[in-house]
C-alpha positions as CSV (number, residue, x, y, z in Angstrom):
1,X,0.0,0.0,0.0
2,X,1.4,3.4,-1.0
3,X,1.4,5.8,1.9
4,X,0.1,9.3,1.4
5,X,3.3,11.4,2.2
6,X,4.2,14.6,0.5
7,X,7.9,14.6,1.1
8,X,10.1,13.0,-1.6
9,X,11.2,9.4,-1.6
10,X,8.5,8.4,0.9
11,X,6.4,6.4,-1.5
12,X,9.1,3.7,-1.6
13,X,9.0,3.0,2.1
14,X,7.5,-0.5,1.5
15,X,10.3,-1.3,-0.9
16,X,13.1,0.3,1.1
17,X,14.8,-3.0,2.0
18,X,15.7,-3.5,-1.7
19,X,18.0,-0.6,-1.8
20,X,21.6,-0.8,-0.4
21,X,22.3,1.6,2.4
22,X,24.8,4.3,1.5
23,X,28.2,3.9,3.2
24,X,30.0,7.0,4.5
25,X,33.5,6.5,5.6
26,X,35.4,9.1,7.6
27,X,39.0,9.4,6.3
28,X,40.1,12.7,7.9
29,X,39.8,11.5,11.5
30,X,42.0,14.2,13.0
31,X,39.9,17.0,11.5
32,X,36.7,15.1,12.3
33,X,37.6,14.6,16.0
34,X,38.7,18.3,16.3
35,X,35.3,19.4,14.9
36,X,33.6,17.3,17.6
37,X,35.7,19.0,20.3
38,X,34.9,22.4,19.0
39,X,31.2,21.7,19.6
40,X,31.9,21.9,23.3
41,X,33.9,25.1,23.2
42,X,32.3,28.1,24.9
43,X,33.6,31.6,24.2
44,X,31.7,34.4,26.0
45,X,32.6,38.1,26.0
46,X,30.7,41.1,27.2
47,X,30.9,44.1,24.9
48,X,31.4,47.5,26.5
49,X,28.1,48.7,25.1
50,X,26.3,45.9,26.9
51,X,28.0,46.7,30.2
52,X,27.2,50.4,29.8
53,X,23.5,49.6,29.1
54,X,23.1,47.1,31.9
55,X,21.5,49.5,34.3
56,X,18.0,50.9,33.6
57,X,17.9,54.5,32.5
58,X,16.3,57.1,34.8
59,X,12.6,57.5,34.4
60,X,10.2,60.2,35.6
61,X,7.6,57.8,36.8
62,X,6.5,57.5,40.4
63,X,7.6,54.6,42.6
64,X,10.8,52.7,42.9
65,X,13.0,53.0,39.8
66,X,14.0,49.9,37.9
67,X,17.5,48.6,38.5
68,X,18.1,46.6,35.4
69,X,17.5,47.5,31.8
70,X,15.5,45.4,29.3
71,X,18.8,44.3,27.8
72,X,20.0,42.9,31.1
73,X,16.8,40.9,31.6
74,X,16.8,39.6,28.0
75,X,20.5,38.6,28.2
76,X,19.8,36.5,31.3
77,X,16.7,34.9,29.8
78,X,18.5,34.0,26.6
79,X,21.3,32.4,28.7
80,X,18.7,30.5,30.6
81,X,17.0,29.2,27.4
82,X,20.3,28.1,25.7
83,X,21.7,26.2,28.7
84,X,18.4,25.0,30.1
85,X,18.7,26.5,33.5
86,X,16.2,27.5,36.2
87,X,15.8,31.1,37.3
88,X,18.1,30.7,40.3
89,X,20.7,28.7,38.4
90,X,20.6,31.5,35.8
91,X,21.4,34.1,38.4
92,X,24.4,32.0,39.6
93,X,25.6,31.3,36.1
94,X,25.6,35.0,35.1
95,X,27.2,36.0,38.4
96,X,30.0,33.5,37.9
97,X,30.6,34.8,34.4
98,X,30.9,38.4,35.7
99,X,33.3,37.2,38.4
100,X,35.5,35.5,35.8
101,X,35.4,38.5,33.5
102,X,36.1,40.8,36.5
103,X,32.9,42.9,35.8
104,X,31.4,44.7,38.7
105,X,27.8,44.4,37.5
106,X,24.7,43.4,39.6
107,X,22.8,40.3,38.5
108,X,18.9,40.1,38.5
109,X,17.5,37.7,41.0
110,X,15.0,35.0,40.1
111,X,12.0,37.1,41.2
112,X,13.1,40.0,39.0
113,X,13.6,37.8,36.0
114,X,10.2,36.1,36.5
115,X,8.4,39.5,36.9
116,X,10.2,41.4,34.1
117,X,9.8,38.7,31.5
118,X,6.1,39.5,31.3
119,X,5.6,41.7,28.2
120,X,9.4,42.0,27.5
121,X,10.1,43.2,24.0
122,X,12.8,41.1,22.5
123,X,15.4,42.8,20.3
124,X,15.8,41.5,16.8
125,X,19.3,40.2,15.8
126,X,21.3,42.2,13.3
127,X,21.6,40.6,9.9
128,X,24.8,40.7,7.9
129,X,23.1,40.6,4.5
130,X,21.2,43.5,3.0
131,X,17.5,43.1,2.2
132,X,17.0,41.3,-1.1
133,X,15.3,38.3,-2.5
134,X,14.2,35.5,-0.3
135,X,13.4,31.8,-0.9
136,X,10.9,31.4,1.9
137,X,9.9,28.1,3.4
138,X,7.6,28.0,6.5
139,X,6.3,25.3,8.8
140,X,4.9,25.0,12.4
141,X,5.6,22.7,15.3
142,X,3.8,22.2,18.7
143,X,5.3,23.1,22.1
144,X,3.8,21.6,25.2
145,X,3.0,24.1,28.0
146,X,1.4,22.0,30.7
147,X,0.3,18.5,31.4
148,X,1.5,15.2,32.8
149,X,3.7,13.2,30.4
150,X,2.5,10.2,28.5
151,X,4.9,8.0,30.5
152,X,3.4,8.9,33.8
153,X,-0.1,8.2,32.5
154,X,1.0,4.8,31.2
155,X,3.1,3.8,34.1
156,X,0.9,4.9,37.0
157,X,-2.5,5.0,35.4
158,X,-3.1,8.6,36.3
159,X,-6.1,10.3,34.9
160,X,-5.4,12.0,31.6
161,X,-5.1,15.7,32.2
162,X,-5.9,18.3,29.6
163,X,-2.7,19.4,27.9
164,X,-2.1,22.8,26.7
165,X,0.0,23.5,23.6
166,X,1.4,26.5,21.7
167,X,2.2,26.4,18.1
168,X,5.5,27.9,16.8
169,X,5.5,29.1,13.2
170,X,8.9,29.7,11.6
171,X,9.9,31.1,8.3
172,X,13.4,30.2,6.9
173,X,15.4,31.7,4.1
174,X,16.8,28.8,2.2
175,X,19.7,30.8,0.7
176,X,21.1,32.1,4.0
177,X,19.6,29.7,6.5
178,X,18.3,32.5,8.7
179,X,15.0,32.6,10.5
180,X,13.3,35.6,8.9
181,X,9.9,35.3,10.6
182,X,8.4,33.7,13.7
183,X,5.0,33.6,15.4
184,X,3.8,31.9,18.6
185,X,0.1,31.2,18.6
186,X,-2.5,29.1,20.4
187,X,-2.8,25.5,19.2
188,X,-6.2,26.1,17.6
189,X,-4.9,28.7,15.2
190,X,-4.6,27.3,11.7
191,X,-1.3,27.5,9.7
192,X,-2.7,29.6,6.8
193,X,-4.0,32.3,9.1
194,X,-0.5,33.1,10.3
195,X,1.0,33.5,6.8
196,X,0.2,37.3,6.5
197,X,1.9,38.0,9.9
198,X,5.0,36.0,8.8
199,X,5.2,37.9,5.5
200,X,5.0,41.2,7.3
201,X,8.3,40.4,9.0
202,X,10.3,39.8,5.8
203,X,12.4,42.6,4.3
204,X,12.6,42.5,0.5
205,X,10.9,40.4,-2.0
206,X,10.1,36.7,-1.9
207,X,10.9,34.8,-5.1
208,X,9.9,31.3,-4.0
209,X,7.4,30.2,-1.3
210,X,7.4,26.6,-0.1
211,X,4.9,25.1,2.3
212,X,3.3,21.7,3.0
213,X,-0.2,20.7,2.3
214,X,-1.6,22.6,5.3
215,X,-1.1,25.9,3.5
216,X,-3.0,24.8,0.4
217,X,-5.9,27.0,-0.5
218,X,-6.8,30.0,-2.7
219,X,-6.6,32.6,0.1
220,X,-3.0,31.7,1.0
221,X,-1.9,31.6,-2.7
222,X,-3.7,34.9,-3.4
223,X,-2.1,36.6,-0.4
224,X,1.4,35.6,-1.5
225,X,0.8,36.5,-5.2
226,X,-0.7,39.9,-4.3
227,X,2.3,40.8,-2.2
228,X,5.1,39.7,-4.6
229,X,5.2,39.9,-8.3
230,X,6.3,36.8,-10.1
231,X,6.6,34.7,-6.9
232,X,6.7,30.9,-7.4
233,X,4.3,29.2,-5.0
234,X,5.1,25.6,-4.3
235,X,2.4,24.0,-2.2
236,X,1.2,20.4,-2.9
237,X,-2.5,20.1,-3.5
238,X,-4.2,17.2,-1.7
239,X,-5.1,14.1,-3.7
240,X,-8.8,15.1,-3.5
241,X,-8.1,18.5,-5.2
242,X,-10.2,19.4,-8.2
243,X,-9.6,22.0,-10.9
244,X,-11.3,25.3,-10.6
245,X,-14.0,26.6,-13.0
246,X,-11.5,28.7,-14.8
247,X,-8.9,26.0,-15.4
248,X,-9.7,25.7,-19.1
249,X,-9.4,29.4,-20.0
250,X,-7.2,30.9,-17.3
251,X,-5.6,28.2,-15.1
252,X,-4.0,29.3,-11.8
253,X,-0.9,28.0,-10.2
254,X,-3.0,25.5,-8.2
255,X,-4.6,24.2,-11.4
256,X,-1.3,23.8,-13.1
257,X,0.0,21.8,-10.1
258,X,-3.0,19.5,-10.3
259,X,-2.5,18.9,-14.0
260,X,1.2,18.3,-13.5
261,X,0.5,15.8,-10.8
262,X,-2.1,14.0,-13.0
263,X,0.5,13.8,-15.9
264,X,3.7,12.9,-14.0
265,X,2.5,11.7,-10.6
266,X,3.2,13.3,-7.2
267,X,6.8,12.2,-7.2
268,X,7.4,13.7,-10.6
269,X,5.8,17.0,-9.4
270,X,8.0,17.1,-6.4
271,X,11.2,16.6,-8.5
272,X,10.2,19.2,-11.1
273,X,9.2,21.8,-8.5
274,X,12.1,21.2,-6.2
275,X,9.7,20.5,-3.3
276,X,12.4,18.5,-1.5
277,X,14.0,21.7,-0.4
278,X,11.3,22.0,2.2
279,X,12.9,19.3,4.2
280,X,15.4,22.0,5.4
281,X,12.8,23.6,7.6
282,X,12.3,20.2,9.3
283,X,16.0,20.3,10.2
284,X,15.6,23.8,11.4
285,X,12.8,22.8,13.7
286,X,14.9,20.0,15.1
287,X,17.8,22.4,15.8
288,X,15.6,25.0,17.4
289,X,14.0,22.5,19.7
290,X,17.4,21.3,20.8
291,X,18.0,24.8,22.0
292,X,14.7,25.7,23.6
293,X,13.5,22.2,24.4
294,X,10.1,20.6,23.5
295,X,8.2,22.6,26.1
296,X,7.7,26.2,27.1
297,X,8.4,27.5,30.6
298,X,5.4,29.7,30.9
299,X,1.7,29.2,30.4
300,X,1.1,32.9,29.5
301,X,2.1,34.0,26.0
302,X,2.9,37.5,27.3
303,X,5.6,36.1,29.6
304,X,7.5,34.5,26.8
305,X,8.4,37.8,25.3
306,X,7.1,40.0,22.5
307,X,8.9,40.4,19.2
308,X,10.3,43.8,18.6
309,X,8.7,45.7,15.7
């Protein structure tokens, strides 16, 4: 039985045993071992501008003035996310770094970090390249917020709790490998509804748009084509897709994809369209989850941080 997968080379799963597994032999062992060692190297430096902006600027508001700037809170929270630390461990980690670097700077405590992360506007990283054309591929993944794990339910027979999820939407530029757009939504938000928000974050033109079958539909295609002239939209139609009423006189991109699949098959359509490039966003999701983990640390979206405009 042929499985209904949209990624390339999945239709041969039932015949995979007939193909010889590719053999990769490492010959430059010294360079390979050194590359593995470099993965564990940690080099941290504090720029003078960061040290100067560590304290909060003076404000004319009533009440106790803030001690730490948003930059200080964001720096500690990013360190916490990368190294998978708790709030108190984050305070101790940053304090030890300052001690090693001989920096006389105060470190926010756990209560300050927990309170200030609510509504914190995150700074956008500086990009080396100038705005230009983008080959955009987008996808989404789920992040668990709360709920007992499946292992606890199976092992101890605990009552199944209602789990809460967030959905992370990422847009990747295939040429540079950079994340050019991101959105965090509730789990009941559909993928196509987030496309306009992702496109608003992109600087320059989009020449090619790739997405899986979840983004199929005329509203999504029309939104992309209205924003960018001559953009190539590569979205696989489902196997139940039918031609539009204007397919004979003025076929659209979706109609042409359906006709191409009927003529060459779904695998032939994937190879001619270069749909296999979309697998890179799956790799991106895996790398990103290795950094932040499969779960979120807060149930409130506002405490995760807001993207800077």
